[in-house]
N, C-alpha and C positions, 0 to 999 in steps of 0.2 A: 504494500500500500504506500508507505512512505519510508524514507531512510532515517526518520527520526527514531532515536533510541528510546525505548520505554523508560519512564522515570524509575528511580530506585526508591527503596524505603526511605533512605535519607532525604531524597528530593521531596517525597510525600510529607515527611515530618516537618521539613522546612516550610512547605506550603501551609500546613496546618498551623505552625507557629506564626507565620506571617499573617494569617487570618485571626490570630488570637484564640484559636481553638485548643482547649485543654485536651490532652490525650495521654494515654499510658500504654506502653507496649510490653508484653510479656513474651520472652523468647521460649521456645519449646522444640521438641523433636518435630520434624515435618509430619503433618497430618493431611491425608488426602480425602477423607470422608468424615461425615458427621459422627459416625460410630467411633472412628479413631480419636476424635477430639473430646469425647465425653469425659475422659479422665481429667480434663482441665477445668471442669466446671467449679470445683471447690475453690480453686485459686483465682479464677477470673469471674467476678460477678457480672450480672447484666444479661441482656438478651444475646444469644449466640445465633449466628446467621447460617443460612443455606442459600446458595446462589444458583440460579438457573439462567444460562445464556441461551436464548432462543431466537428464532427468526421465523418470519412468515414467508409465504410464497413469492412476495415481491421484494424479498431480501431486506426487509425492515428488521432491525435487530433490537432486542429487548434484554435487559438484565433484571430478573426478578429476584429481589432480596427479601427473604422471609425468615421467620423464626425456624431454627434448625429442625424441629420435629413436626413442623406444619406440612400439610399436604396441599399440593397444587394440582388441579385437574387440567392436564395439558390438552384435553379435548375441548374444554370450554373457556379456558383463560383468555383466549383471543378476543372473546366478546367483551371482556372487562378492560383490556389494555389498549384497545383500538387497533389491533393487528388486522391485516387484510384477509387473513385466513387462519386456519388452525396453525399452531406453531410446532416446530421441531427444534431439536438442539442444534445450535450453531457449531460449525467446524472449529477445531482447535486453531487452525491458521487464522481464522477471523477473530477468534478470542485474543490471540496475540496481536493481530493488526490493530484492533480497536481498543482493547483494554490493557494490553501489554503484560498479560499473565498467561500461565499455562493451566490446563485442567488440573483441578485440585487446589488451585490458588485463586480461584475466582472470587472477586470481592467488589462490593459497591465502591470501594476506594479506587478501583481501576479506572473509573471515569476520568481520572486525572490524565490518562493517556489518550482519551478519545477527543482529540483536538477538533474534529469535524462534527462533533455531536451526532455521530451515526447511530449511537445506541440510546434507546429510551430507558432510563432508570426507573424501575417500579419498586417502591418500598411498600411492603405490606403494612396495612394500617395496624394490625395486631402487634407487629414487631415495633412499630413506632410509638406504641404506648409505653414501651420500656424506657426508663430514664437513661440507661446506658446501653449502647449497642456495640457488639464486638465483631470486628472484621479482620481479615488477613491484611497486612500492610504490603500488598503486592507479591507476597511469597507466603508459603504455607508453613513456615517455620517460626511464626510469631503471630500474636493476636494483639490488635490495637483496639483499645476501648475509648469511646468518646460518647458524648451526650447525643441522644437521638436528634435533638433540634440542631446540633452542630453538624450532624451528618447531612442534613438538608442544606445547611449553610455552605458546607464544603462543596456539595454537588452544584449548587447555584454558582459558586465561585469558579467552577470549571466550565461554566456555560451550559450546564444541564438544568432543566427544570424537572425535578423528580415528581413522578406521579405517586401519591400516597393513596393506595386503594386496598380494599379487602380482596385479596386474590387467593386466599387459602380457605380450605374447608374447615 
């Protein structure tokens, strides 16, 4: 897509600092699934996320960020998020192109790499009721905690207007 290198965790933290957003990052062994990350719950309070990178038939991309145990109905979610058709998972190459991350490290914070606003960020309303939301800081070997209201402020500062919608069962 472009020759621009994806931002690093340090770039992300500097961006958050420049916005005056308080954040705390806990380093841990790499985790690739929600099941692998459950052991971290006692040491990292707040809402933990699951992220689904999906696309419709017109190649519109969406990042659904929901609470880790929530269920998203991929057969009907398109009617809620404004997709042109039912959605399917986006390819890893597009994930890297747009969000600068690999599968297993998908995160709402990845919109820092989406300079063309090609991805619509959808934050589940249930998750956003949490005071603190936990996301990977562009890699899956750490978890960054920030206030849910600051996650929205961060997204807006990257040029994204997140949709806060109830997309889970």
